[in-house]
C-alpha positions as CSV (number, residue, x, y, z in Angstrom):
1,M,-6.9,-2.0,16.6
2,F,-5.0,-4.6,14.5
3,N,-2.4,-7.6,15.0
4,Q,0.6,-5.5,15.7
5,S,2.9,-8.7,14.8
6,R,1.5,-9.1,11.8
7,L,2.1,-5.8,10.6
8,Q,5.6,-5.8,11.8
9,T,6.1,-8.9,9.3
10,V,4.8,-7.2,6.5
11,L,6.7,-4.1,7.6
12,A,9.9,-6.7,7.0
13,Q,9.6,-7.9,3.7
14,Y,8.2,-4.5,2.7
15,K,12.0,-3.1,3.8
16,K,13.5,-6.3,2.1
17,D,11.9,-5.0,-1.4
18,F,11.4,-1.5,-1.0
19,L,14.6,-0.6,-2.6
20,E,15.3,-3.7,-4.9
21,K,12.3,-3.0,-6.8
22,H,9.5,-1.5,-5.4
23,W,10.6,2.1,-5.0
24,E,11.5,2.6,-8.4
25,E,8.0,1.2,-9.4
26,E,5.4,3.3,-6.8
27,K,7.9,6.5,-6.6
28,Y,5.2,8.1,-9.0
29,K,2.8,8.7,-5.9
30,W,5.1,11.0,-3.9
31,E,6.2,12.4,-7.6
32,A,2.2,13.1,-8.5
33,V,1.4,14.9,-5.0
34,K,4.4,17.4,-5.7
35,T,3.5,18.1,-9.4
36,F,-0.2,18.7,-8.1
37,Q,1.1,21.2,-5.2
38,D,3.2,23.5,-7.4
39,N,0.3,23.5,-10.0
40,W,-3.0,24.1,-7.8
41,D,-4.3,27.2,-8.3
42,I,-8.0,27.3,-7.4
43,Q,-8.2,31.1,-9.0
44,A,-6.6,30.3,-12.2
45,K,-8.0,31.9,-14.8
46,D,-7.5,28.9,-17.2
47,F,-9.2,26.6,-14.9
48,S,-9.2,23.4,-17.1
49,D,-5.5,23.8,-17.9
50,M,-4.5,24.3,-14.5
51,L,-6.7,21.3,-13.5
52,G,-4.9,19.5,-16.4
53,R,-1.0,20.6,-15.4
54,S,-2.1,19.2,-11.6
55,L,-3.0,15.8,-12.3
56,A,-0.7,15.5,-15.0
57,K,1.8,13.1,-13.0
58,A,-1.4,11.2,-11.4
59,G,-2.4,9.3,-14.4
60,N,-1.7,5.8,-12.9
61,L,-4.1,6.8,-10.0
62,L,-6.6,8.3,-12.0
63,T,-6.8,6.6,-15.7
64,S,-7.3,2.3,-15.6
65,M,-9.0,0.1,-17.5
66,N,-12.8,1.0,-18.3
67,N,-12.2,3.9,-15.4
68,F,-11.3,7.8,-16.7
69,P,-11.9,10.1,-13.9
70,A,-9.0,12.4,-14.4
71,G,-10.1,12.9,-18.3
72,M,-14.2,13.2,-17.5
73,I,-13.0,15.9,-15.1
74,I,-10.8,17.8,-16.9
75,G,-13.5,17.5,-20.0
76,F,-16.2,18.8,-17.6
77,A,-13.7,21.8,-16.5
78,K,-13.1,23.0,-20.6
79,A,-17.1,22.8,-20.8
80,A,-18.2,24.2,-17.6
81,P,-15.1,25.8,-15.7
82,E,-16.3,27.7,-13.3
83,E,-19.3,24.8,-12.1
84,V,-16.0,22.2,-11.9
85,R,-14.1,25.4,-10.2
86,S,-17.2,25.4,-7.4
87,M,-17.0,21.7,-7.1
88,Y,-13.6,21.4,-6.0
89,M,-14.2,24.9,-3.6
90,D,-16.7,22.4,-1.6
91,L,-14.4,19.7,-1.5
92,F,-11.3,21.0,-0.6
93,D,-13.3,23.1,2.2
94,E,-11.8,21.5,5.5
95,S,-14.2,23.4,7.3
96,K,-17.2,21.0,5.8
97,D,-17.7,17.2,7.3
98,V,-15.5,15.2,4.5
99,Y,-17.6,12.5,4.2
100,E,-20.8,15.4,3.1
101,R,-17.7,17.0,0.5
102,I,-17.4,13.9,-1.0
103,G,-21.4,13.1,-1.1
104,N,-21.6,16.5,-2.7
105,F,-18.8,16.2,-5.5
106,K,-20.4,12.8,-6.9
107,K,-23.8,14.4,-6.9
108,Q,-22.5,17.7,-8.4
109,A,-20.9,14.7,-11.2
110,D,-23.8,13.5,-11.6
111,G,-25.5,16.9,-13.3
112,L,-22.4,17.6,-15.0
113,L,-22.9,14.2,-16.7
114,E,-26.1,15.2,-17.7
115,K,-24.9,18.7,-19.4
116,Y,-21.8,18.5,-20.6
117,G,-21.3,14.4,-20.7
118,N,-22.1,13.9,-24.7
119,G,-23.5,10.8,-24.3
120,A,-21.7,8.7,-21.9
121,K,-23.1,7.2,-19.3
122,Q,-20.4,7.3,-16.4
123,H,-18.4,10.5,-15.2
124,Y,-16.3,7.6,-12.8
125,Q,-16.2,10.4,-9.8
126,Y,-16.9,8.5,-6.6
127,E,-15.2,7.6,-3.3
128,N,-11.5,6.3,-5.1
129,A,-11.0,9.4,-7.3
130,I,-12.6,12.1,-4.8
131,T,-10.0,10.8,-2.4
132,T,-7.5,11.1,-4.8
133,Y,-7.9,14.5,-5.3
134,L,-8.2,15.1,-1.4
135,W,-5.1,13.2,-1.1
136,L,-3.0,15.7,-3.2
137,R,-4.7,18.6,-2.1
138,Y,-3.8,18.1,1.3
139,P,-1.1,15.1,1.7
140,D,-0.3,15.2,4.9
141,K,-3.8,14.4,6.0
142,Y,-5.6,11.5,3.5
143,Y,-5.2,8.2,2.0
144,I,-6.5,7.0,-1.3
145,Y,-9.8,4.9,-1.0
146,K,-10.3,1.8,-2.5
147,Y,-12.9,-0.6,-0.9
148,S,-11.4,-4.2,-1.9
149,E,-7.9,-2.7,-0.8
150,G,-9.5,-1.4,2.9
151,K,-11.0,-4.9,3.1
152,T,-8.2,-6.8,2.4
153,V,-5.5,-4.9,4.8
154,S,-8.0,-5.1,7.2
155,D,-8.6,-9.1,7.1
156,E,-4.5,-9.6,6.8
157,L,-3.8,-7.4,9.7
158,E,-6.9,-8.8,11.9
159,S,-8.1,-5.5,12.4
160,S,-11.2,-4.6,14.1
161,Y,-12.4,-2.3,11.4
162,S,-15.6,-3.8,9.3
163,F,-15.9,-3.1,5.7
164,K,-19.1,-3.9,3.7
165,K,-20.6,-3.0,0.1
166,G,-22.6,-0.2,-0.3
167,A,-21.8,1.1,3.1
168,Y,-19.9,3.9,1.9
169,K,-19.7,6.3,5.0
170,E,-18.6,3.7,7.1
171,N,-15.8,1.8,5.0
172,L,-14.7,5.4,4.7
173,R,-14.6,5.8,8.6
174,S,-13.0,2.4,9.0
175,F,-10.5,3.1,5.9
176,F,-9.5,6.2,7.7
177,G,-9.1,4.4,10.9
178,L,-7.3,1.9,10.0
179,Y,-4.9,3.6,8.1
180,N,-4.2,6.1,11.1
181,E,-3.2,3.5,13.3
182,I,-0.9,1.9,10.5
183,C,0.7,5.4,10.1
184,E,1.5,5.9,13.9
185,E,3.4,2.2,13.4
186,L,5.6,3.3,10.5
187,K,6.9,6.6,12.0
188,K,8.1,4.1,15.0
189,D,10.0,2.2,13.0
190,A,13.4,4.1,12.2
191,E,14.5,2.1,9.7
192,L,11.8,2.3,7.4
193,V,11.8,5.8,8.1
194,H,15.5,6.3,7.1
195,L,14.8,4.1,4.1
196,F,12.1,5.8,2.3
197,K,13.7,9.6,3.0
198,S,17.4,8.4,1.6
199,Q,15.3,7.9,-1.7
200,L,13.7,11.6,-2.0
201,T,14.8,14.0,-4.3
202,D,13.6,17.9,-5.0
203,Q,11.3,16.2,-7.9
204,Y,9.3,14.1,-5.0
205,Y,6.6,15.2,-2.2
206,P,8.4,14.9,1.6
207,D,6.1,13.2,2.6
208,P,6.8,14.5,6.6
209,E,3.4,12.8,8.0
210,L,4.2,9.4,6.0
211,K,0.3,9.5,4.7
212,T,1.4,8.7,1.0
213,L,4.1,5.9,2.9
214,T,0.8,4.3,4.6
215,G,-1.1,4.6,1.7
216,D,2.1,2.6,-0.3
217,V,2.3,-0.1,2.3
218,G,-1.9,-0.7,1.9
219,F,-1.4,-1.3,-1.6
220,Y,1.8,-3.7,-1.0
221,I,0.1,-5.6,1.4
222,S,-3.3,-6.2,-0.9
223,H,-1.0,-6.4,-4.2
224,D,2.9,-7.7,-3.7
225,Y,2.8,-9.6,-0.3
226,L,-0.4,-11.3,-0.9
227,Q,0.8,-12.3,-4.4
228,Q,4.4,-13.6,-3.1
229,G,2.6,-15.6,0.0
230,N,-0.1,-17.1,-2.0
231,A,3.1,-17.7,-5.0
232,T,5.1,-19.3,-2.2
233,K,2.0,-21.8,-1.2
234,E,1.4,-22.6,-4.8
235,N,5.3,-23.4,-5.4
236,I,5.1,-25.3,-2.2
237,S,2.0,-27.6,-2.9
238,S,3.6,-28.0,-6.4
239,K,6.9,-29.3,-4.9
240,N,5.2,-31.5,-2.7
241,S,2.9,-33.2,-5.1
242,D,5.8,-33.5,-7.6
243,S,8.2,-35.3,-5.2
244,G,5.9,-37.5,-3.5
245,K,7.0,-39.2,-0.6
246,D,10.5,-37.7,-0.9
247,A,9.1,-34.2,0.2
248,G,7.7,-35.7,3.5
249,A,11.2,-38.1,4.0
250,S,12.4,-37.6,7.6
251,A,15.9,-36.6,8.0
252,N,18.3,-38.2,10.4
253,I,17.5,-35.5,13.5
254,E,16.5,-37.1,16.7
255,T,12.5,-37.3,16.7
256,T,12.6,-36.5,20.5
257,G,14.5,-33.7,22.8
258,H,15.3,-30.6,21.0
259,G,17.8,-29.8,17.9
260,Y,19.8,-27.1,17.7
261,W,20.4,-24.9,14.6
262,W,22.9,-21.9,13.6
263,L,21.0,-19.1,11.8
264,N,23.5,-16.6,10.1
265,A,21.5,-13.3,8.9
266,N,22.3,-10.4,6.7
267,P,21.5,-7.1,8.8
268,K,21.0,-5.3,5.4
269,I,18.3,-7.7,4.7
270,W,16.5,-8.4,8.2
271,S,18.4,-8.2,11.5
272,F,18.1,-10.2,14.9
273,F,19.1,-7.6,17.1
274,N,16.0,-5.2,15.8
275,L,13.0,-8.6,16.3
276,Q,11.2,-8.1,19.4
277,V,10.0,-10.6,21.6
278,G,7.4,-12.5,20.4
279,E,8.1,-11.4,16.7
280,I,7.9,-13.7,13.8
281,Q,10.2,-13.8,10.9
282,D,9.1,-15.3,7.8
283,Y,11.1,-17.0,5.2
284,T,10.5,-18.6,2.1
285,L,11.5,-22.3,1.1
286,Y,11.9,-21.4,-2.3
287,N,13.4,-18.3,-4.1
288,E,11.4,-15.9,-6.7
289,N,11.8,-18.5,-9.1
290,G,10.7,-21.4,-8.0
291,N,13.9,-23.0,-6.8
292,K,15.0,-24.5,-3.7
293,R,16.9,-22.5,-1.3
294,H,20.4,-24.1,-0.2
295,V,19.1,-24.8,3.3
296,F,16.1,-26.3,2.0
297,Q,16.5,-29.2,3.8
298,N,17.3,-27.7,6.9
299,F,13.9,-25.7,7.1
300,I,11.9,-29.0,6.6
301,D,13.6,-30.4,9.4
302,A,13.6,-27.8,12.0
303,K,10.6,-28.5,14.2
304,A,9.1,-26.5,16.3
305,G,10.6,-26.1,20.2
306,D,14.1,-26.7,18.2
307,L,16.5,-23.6,19.6
308,V,18.6,-21.6,17.4
309,I,21.7,-19.7,17.9
310,G,21.2,-16.6,15.8
311,Y,24.2,-14.5,14.0
312,E,24.1,-11.3,12.3
313,A,27.2,-11.4,9.3
314,N,29.1,-8.2,8.6
315,P,29.4,-5.6,9.5
316,V,27.2,-6.7,13.1
317,K,29.4,-9.9,13.3
């Protein structure tokens, strides 16, 4: 369980950012799945070559600063192709418990590191990398697991799922459970689904179950969304500090009774028609450059309990 209204607030911002910048930066995930699906062949004669081609577009997910799971597993496949083939056969055997399969993959990687590591201290085959392999192979079922992301998403959505350092099985169960719930909510969002599908071409995996989209929303919450929120708070704090008493100056509005406001909205950004009863719509006082929006003082003057008439601009009117 999680706070539905908090997810809706996140999705409103996600949809605003999606076409403007987010898709361009993150579309490689769907391309990575398509590339894996097109190249994966567990019976390939040259297993290491096939593995390299399958993971070719997943570089951003399997290579980062001081973390090289793709390079290590491909290197192991060159040294011991049949052992690594067997590891993947076991990992992708859906008749077995997934948590046992993940644990076995890690243990087998320990053995490979000892025999073929050439002095390397790490094989990097841990939950994050292993669930990436599972997601690439079964994109309609799995998500890429990351402890810090799962905990952040859980906290932001005020979920009932718990994450504790070191409790890998429990954390994985919580992660999959939380993301499955989020996925079901995304499927209900016709606007989001249409927005996503409008960007798909033959080079991307179509993601019919929206599992990759769900993982992307989780990534967005733990990175872009929280960074935007923190930046806004810092801007407001900085502006208030700089402007001193002026920031808190009262306007010429009656302090008793209600104020009345007329609020225009561009339905391409967010729509009154699509707002649910009790739903919250956020709006920042400062733009992405840290400058005051042109209606800045109105938002300062507005008080809880004021009445607002919402007007949708073109084409709704």
